[in-house]
DRENPA-3360 file (N, C-alpha, C; in nm, 2 decimals, always signed):
BEGIN
1 = MEKDKLDK = +0.09/-0.12/+0.00/+0.00/+0.00/+0.00/+0.09/+0.12/+0.00 ~ +0.05/+0.22/-0.07/+0.14/+0.34/-0.08/+0.13/+0.42/+0.05 ~ +0.25/+0.49/+0.07/+0.27/+0.57/+0.20/+0.16/+0.67/+0.22 ~ +0.12/+0.75/+0.12/+0.02/+0.85/+0.14/-0.11/+0.80/+0.18 ~ -0.15/+0.69/+0.13/-0.28/+0.62/+0.16/-0.27/+0.57/+0.31 ~ -0.16/+0.51/+0.34/-0.14/+0.47/+0.48/-0.14/+0.58/+0.58 ~ -0.07/+0.69/+0.55/-0.07/+0.81/+0.63/-0.21/+0.86/+0.66 ~ -0.29/+0.87/+0.55/-0.42/+0.93/+0.57/-0.51/+0.83/+0.65;
9 = TYMNMARE = -0.49/+0.70/+0.63/-0.57/+0.61/+0.70/-0.54/+0.61/+0.85 ~ -0.41/+0.61/+0.89/-0.37/+0.62/+1.03/-0.41/+0.75/+1.09 ~ -0.40/+0.86/+1.02/-0.44/+0.99/+1.07/-0.59/+0.99/+1.10 ~ -0.67/+0.93/+1.01/-0.81/+0.92/+1.03/-0.85/+0.84/+1.15 ~ -0.77/+0.74/+1.18/-0.79/+0.65/+1.30/-0.75/+0.74/+1.42 ~ -0.65/+0.82/+1.41/-0.61/+0.90/+1.53/-0.72/+1.00/+1.56 ~ -0.78/+1.06/+1.45/-0.89/+1.15/+1.47/-1.01/+1.09/+1.54 ~ -1.04/+0.97/+1.50/-1.15/+0.89/+1.57/-1.12/+0.87/+1.71;
17 = LAKLSHAQ = -0.99/+0.83/+1.74/-0.95/+0.80/+1.88/-0.96/+0.93/+1.96 ~ -0.93/+1.04/+1.90/-0.93/+1.17/+1.97/-1.07/+1.20/+2.03 ~ -1.17/+1.15/+1.96/-1.31/+1.18/+2.00/-1.35/+1.11/+2.13 ~ -1.26/+1.01/+2.17/-1.29/+0.94/+2.30/-1.24/+1.02/+2.42 ~ -1.16/+1.12/+2.39/-1.10/+1.20/+2.50/-1.21/+1.28/+2.58 ~ -1.19/+1.29/+2.71/-1.29/+1.36/+2.79/-1.26/+1.51/+2.80 ~ -1.15/+1.55/+2.73/-1.11/+1.69/+2.73/-1.22/+1.78/+2.66 ~ -1.24/+1.90/+2.71/-1.33/+1.99/+2.66/-1.27/+2.09/+2.56;
25 = RRKVGCLI = -1.15/+2.13/+2.59/-1.08/+2.23/+2.51/-1.02/+2.18/+2.38 ~ -0.95/+2.07/+2.39/-0.88/+2.01/+2.28/-0.87/+1.86/+2.29 ~ -0.93/+1.79/+2.20/-0.92/+1.64/+2.20/-0.81/+1.60/+2.10 ~ -0.72/+1.52/+2.15/-0.60/+1.48/+2.07/-0.59/+1.32/+2.07 ~ -0.56/+1.27/+1.95/-0.54/+1.12/+1.94/-0.41/+1.09/+1.88 ~ -0.35/+0.98/+1.91/-0.22/+0.94/+1.87/-0.21/+0.79/+1.85 ~ -0.14/+0.75/+1.74/-0.11/+0.61/+1.71/+0.04/+0.60/+1.69 ~ +0.10/+0.49/+1.73/+0.24/+0.46/+1.70/+0.23/+0.34/+1.61;
33 = VKDTHIIA = +0.29/+0.35/+1.50/+0.28/+0.24/+1.40/+0.43/+0.20/+1.36 ~ +0.44/+0.06/+1.35/+0.57/+0.01/+1.31/+0.54/-0.11/+1.21 ~ +0.60/-0.10/+1.10/+0.59/-0.20/+0.99/+0.44/-0.23/+0.97 ~ +0.36/-0.13/+0.95/+0.22/-0.13/+0.92/+0.13/-0.19/+1.03 ~ +0.19/-0.20/+1.15/+0.11/-0.25/+1.27/+0.10/-0.14/+1.37 ~ -0.02/-0.12/+1.42/-0.04/-0.03/+1.53/+0.02/-0.09/+1.66 ~ +0.12/-0.03/+1.72/+0.18/-0.09/+1.84/+0.14/-0.02/+1.97 ~ +0.08/+0.10/+1.95/+0.03/+0.17/+2.07/-0.06/+0.28/+2.03;
41 = EGLNGTPR = -0.15/+0.32/+2.12/-0.24/+0.43/+2.09/-0.26/+0.51/+2.22 ~ -0.29/+0.64/+2.20/-0.31/+0.72/+2.32/-0.40/+0.84/+2.29 ~ -0.46/+0.90/+2.39/-0.54/+1.02/+2.38/-0.51/+1.10/+2.50 ~ -0.54/+1.23/+2.49/-0.51/+1.32/+2.60/-0.62/+1.28/+2.71 ~ -0.57/+1.27/+2.83/-0.65/+1.23/+2.94/-0.58/+1.22/+3.07 ~ -0.65/+1.18/+3.17/-0.59/+1.16/+3.31/-0.52/+1.03/+3.32 ~ -0.43/+1.01/+3.42/-0.37/+0.88/+3.45/-0.48/+0.78/+3.49 ~ -0.44/+0.65/+3.48/-0.53/+0.55/+3.53/-0.57/+0.57/+3.68;
49 = GFDNSCEY = -0.70/+0.55/+3.71/-0.74/+0.56/+3.84/-0.79/+0.70/+3.88 ~ -0.77/+0.80/+3.79/-0.81/+0.94/+3.82/-0.95/+0.96/+3.76 ~ -1.01/+1.07/+3.81/-1.14/+1.11/+3.74/-1.11/+1.15/+3.60 ~ -1.20/+1.11/+3.51/-1.17/+1.14/+3.36/-1.18/+1.28/+3.32 ~ -1.23/+1.37/+3.40/-1.24/+1.51/+3.36/-1.10/+1.57/+3.35 ~ -1.08/+1.64/+3.24/-0.94/+1.70/+3.21/-0.93/+1.84/+3.25 ~ -1.04/+1.91/+3.27/-1.04/+2.05/+3.30/-1.12/+2.08/+3.42 ~ -1.09/+2.20/+3.48/-1.18/+2.25/+3.58/-1.22/+2.39/+3.54;
57 = VDHVDHYY = -1.33/+2.44/+3.59/-1.38/+2.57/+3.55/-1.38/+2.66/+3.67 ~ -1.33/+2.79/+3.65/-1.33/+2.88/+3.76/-1.47/+2.95/+3.77 ~ -1.48/+3.05/+3.86/-1.60/+3.12/+3.88/-1.65/+3.20/+3.77 ~ -1.57/+3.23/+3.67/-1.61/+3.31/+3.55/-1.61/+3.23/+3.42 ~ -1.63/+3.09/+3.44/-1.64/+3.00/+3.33/-1.52/+2.99/+3.24 ~ -1.40/+3.01/+3.29/-1.28/+2.98/+3.22/-1.23/+2.84/+3.24 ~ -1.20/+2.77/+3.14/-1.15/+2.63/+3.15/-1.00/+2.62/+3.17 ~ -0.96/+2.54/+3.26/-0.81/+2.52/+3.28/-0.78/+2.37/+3.28;
65 = TKPEVLHA = -0.68/+2.33/+3.22/-0.64/+2.19/+3.21/-0.58/+2.15/+3.35 ~ -0.62/+2.04/+3.40/-0.57/+1.99/+3.52/-0.42/+1.95/+3.50 ~ -0.34/+1.97/+3.60/-0.19/+1.95/+3.58/-0.16/+1.80/+3.56 ~ -0.25/+1.71/+3.60/-0.22/+1.57/+3.59/-0.25/+1.51/+3.45 ~ -0.31/+1.59/+3.36/-0.35/+1.54/+3.23/-0.23/+1.51/+3.15 ~ -0.23/+1.39/+3.09/-0.12/+1.35/+3.00/-0.16/+1.38/+2.85 ~ -0.06/+1.42/+2.77/-0.08/+1.44/+2.63/-0.10/+1.30/+2.56 ~ -0.16/+1.30/+2.45/-0.18/+1.18/+2.37/-0.05/+1.10/+2.34;
73 = ESNAITKL = +0.05/+1.18/+2.30/+0.18/+1.12/+2.27/+0.24/+1.05/+2.39 ~ +0.24/+1.12/+2.50/+0.30/+1.06/+2.62/+0.22/+0.94/+2.67 ~ +0.09/+0.94/+2.65/+0.00/+0.83/+2.69/+0.04/+0.71/+2.60 ~ +0.05/+0.73/+2.47/+0.09/+0.62/+2.38/+0.23/+0.57/+2.41 ~ +0.32/+0.65/+2.43/+0.46/+0.61/+2.46/+0.47/+0.53/+2.59 ~ +0.40/+0.58/+2.69/+0.40/+0.50/+2.82/+0.33/+0.37/+2.81 ~ +0.22/+0.36/+2.74/+0.16/+0.23/+2.71/+0.25/+0.14/+2.64 ~ +0.32/+0.19/+2.55/+0.42/+0.11/+2.47/+0.53/+0.06/+2.56;
81 = ARSTNSSE = +0.57/+0.14/+2.66/+0.68/+0.10/+2.75/+0.63/-0.02/+2.84 ~ +0.50/-0.03/+2.86/+0.45/-0.15/+2.94/+0.43/-0.27/+2.85 ~ +0.46/-0.26/+2.72/+0.44/-0.38/+2.64/+0.58/-0.44/+2.60 ~ +0.57/-0.54/+2.51/+0.69/-0.60/+2.46/+0.74/-0.54/+2.33 ~ +0.67/-0.45/+2.28/+0.70/-0.38/+2.15/+0.81/-0.28/+2.17 ~ +0.88/-0.25/+2.06/+0.98/-0.15/+2.06/+0.94/-0.04/+1.96 ~ +0.96/+0.09/+2.00/+0.92/+0.20/+1.91/+1.04/+0.24/+1.82 ~ +1.15/+0.17/+1.83/+1.26/+0.20/+1.75/+1.23/+0.20/+1.60;
89 = GATLYVTC = +1.24/+0.31/+1.53/+1.21/+0.32/+1.39/+1.06/+0.33/+1.35 ~ +0.98/+0.36/+1.45/+0.83/+0.37/+1.43/+0.79/+0.50/+1.38 ~ +0.67/+0.52/+1.34/+0.61/+0.64/+1.30/+0.50/+0.67/+1.40 ~ +0.49/+0.80/+1.44/+0.39/+0.85/+1.54/+0.29/+0.94/+1.46 ~ +0.16/+0.91/+1.46/+0.06/+0.99/+1.40/-0.02/+1.06/+1.51 ~ -0.03/+1.19/+1.51/-0.09/+1.26/+1.61/-0.18/+1.38/+1.55 ~ -0.29/+1.40/+1.61/-0.38/+1.50/+1.55/-0.34/+1.64/+1.57 ~ -0.25/+1.66/+1.67/-0.20/+1.80/+1.70/-0.05/+1.78/+1.72;
97 = CPCFDCAK = +0.03/+1.87/+1.66/+0.17/+1.85/+1.66/+0.23/+1.85/+1.80 ~ +0.33/+1.78/+1.83/+0.38/+1.76/+1.97/+0.43/+1.88/+2.03 ~ +0.41/+1.90/+2.16/+0.47/+2.01/+2.24/+0.62/+1.97/+2.26 ~ +0.69/+2.06/+2.33/+0.83/+2.04/+2.36/+0.86/+1.92/+2.44 ~ +0.78/+1.90/+2.55/+0.80/+1.79/+2.64/+0.77/+1.65/+2.57 ~ +0.66/+1.65/+2.49/+0.63/+1.53/+2.42/+0.74/+1.50/+2.31 ~ +0.79/+1.60/+2.25/+0.90/+1.59/+2.15/+1.02/+1.52/+2.22 ~ +1.05/+1.55/+2.34/+1.17/+1.49/+2.41/+1.14/+1.34/+2.43;
105 = LIIQSGIE = +1.02/+1.30/+2.46/+0.98/+1.16/+2.48/+0.99/+1.09/+2.35 ~ +0.95/+1.15/+2.24/+0.95/+1.09/+2.11/+1.09/+1.06/+2.07 ~ +1.18/+1.16/+2.09/+1.32/+1.14/+2.05/+1.38/+1.03/+2.13 ~ +1.36/+1.03/+2.26/+1.42/+0.92/+2.35/+1.36/+0.78/+2.32 ~ +1.24/+0.78/+2.26/+1.18/+0.65/+2.24/+1.23/+0.58/+2.11 ~ +1.30/+0.66/+2.02/+1.35/+0.60/+1.90/+1.26/+0.61/+1.78 ~ +1.15/+0.68/+1.80/+1.05/+0.71/+1.69/+1.12/+0.79/+1.59 ~ +1.12/+0.75/+1.46/+1.19/+0.82/+1.36/+1.11/+0.91/+1.27;
113 = RVVYDEPY = +0.98/+0.91/+1.28/+0.89/+0.99/+1.19/+0.77/+1.03/+1.27 ~ +0.73/+1.16/+1.26/+0.61/+1.21/+1.32/+0.52/+1.27/+1.21 ~ +0.40/+1.23/+1.20/+0.30/+1.29/+1.11/+0.19/+1.35/+1.19 ~ +0.17/+1.48/+1.17/+0.07/+1.55/+1.25/-0.03/+1.62/+1.16 ~ -0.14/+1.67/+1.22/-0.25/+1.73/+1.15/-0.26/+1.88/+1.18 ~ -0.27/+1.92/+1.30/-0.29/+2.06/+1.34/-0.17/+2.12/+1.41 ~ -0.14/+2.25/+1.39/-0.03/+2.31/+1.47/-0.07/+2.32/+1.61 ~ +0.04/+2.34/+1.69/+0.02/+2.36/+1.84/+0.12/+2.47/+1.89;
121 = SKGEGLTL = +0.07/+2.56/+1.96/+0.15/+2.66/+2.02/+0.25/+2.73/+1.93 ~ +0.37/+2.74/+1.97/+0.47/+2.81/+1.89/+0.56/+2.72/+1.81 ~ +0.53/+2.59/+1.82/+0.61/+2.49/+1.74/+0.74/+2.45/+1.79 ~ +0.77/+2.48/+1.92/+0.90/+2.44/+1.97/+0.92/+2.29/+1.97 ~ +0.82/+2.21/+1.98/+0.83/+2.07/+1.97/+0.88/+2.02/+1.83 ~ +0.83/+2.08/+1.73/+0.87/+2.05/+1.59/+1.01/+2.09/+1.57 ~ +1.05/+2.20/+1.62/+1.19/+2.25/+1.61/+1.29/+2.15/+1.67 ~ +1.25/+2.10/+1.79/+1.33/+2.00/+1.86/+1.34/+1.87/+1.79;
129 = LKKAGVKV = +1.23/+1.82/+1.74/+1.23/+1.70/+1.66/+1.32/+1.70/+1.54 ~ +1.31/+1.81/+1.47/+1.39/+1.83/+1.35/+1.54/+1.84/+1.38 ~ +1.57/+1.91/+1.49/+1.71/+1.92/+1.54/+1.76/+1.78/+1.57 ~ +1.68/+1.69/+1.62/+1.72/+1.55/+1.66/+1.72/+1.46/+1.54 ~ +1.68/+1.51/+1.42/+1.68/+1.42/+1.30/+1.56/+1.34/+1.28 ~ +1.45/+1.37/+1.36/+1.32/+1.30/+1.34/+1.25/+1.36/+1.22 ~ +1.21/+1.28/+1.13/+1.13/+1.33/+1.01/+1.00/+1.38/+1.06 ~ +0.96/+1.50/+1.02/+0.83/+1.56/+1.06/+0.75/+1.60/+0.94;
137 = EKL = +0.63/+1.56/+0.93/+0.54/+1.59/+0.82/+0.41/+1.63/+0.86 ~ +0.36/+1.74/+0.80/+0.22/+1.78/+0.83/+0.13/+1.72/+0.72 ~ +0.03/+1.65/+0.76/-0.06/+1.58/+0.67/-0.17/+1.68/+0.62;
% end
């Protein structure tokens, strides 16, 4: 199967996964794929055993993300760490480009390619990924 078709398929799956997030402000989904096999998935949300709500609202209806919320990429990478799979040489598909902290995890995990859909913040994560030699593509 051609790379573009696979990229679109996996990104569509990440978008569907994002819909499962309990976040109100931004729902993000992530897949880690190696040799055409999905080896991990993640969405932004709270750690196991925590209440699923990702934000709290102040007295004037402003939403704030709870500090314990994990980004989709870190959720997928930590799930992968609990498995027997290796992320060395894998591709990460994520609906929102990685932040700086997630970029560090991606680099350390040996993922060699990141495909993302939407921009995030100032793009420091993308800059770091490129500096480390990780291939970055916007779909």
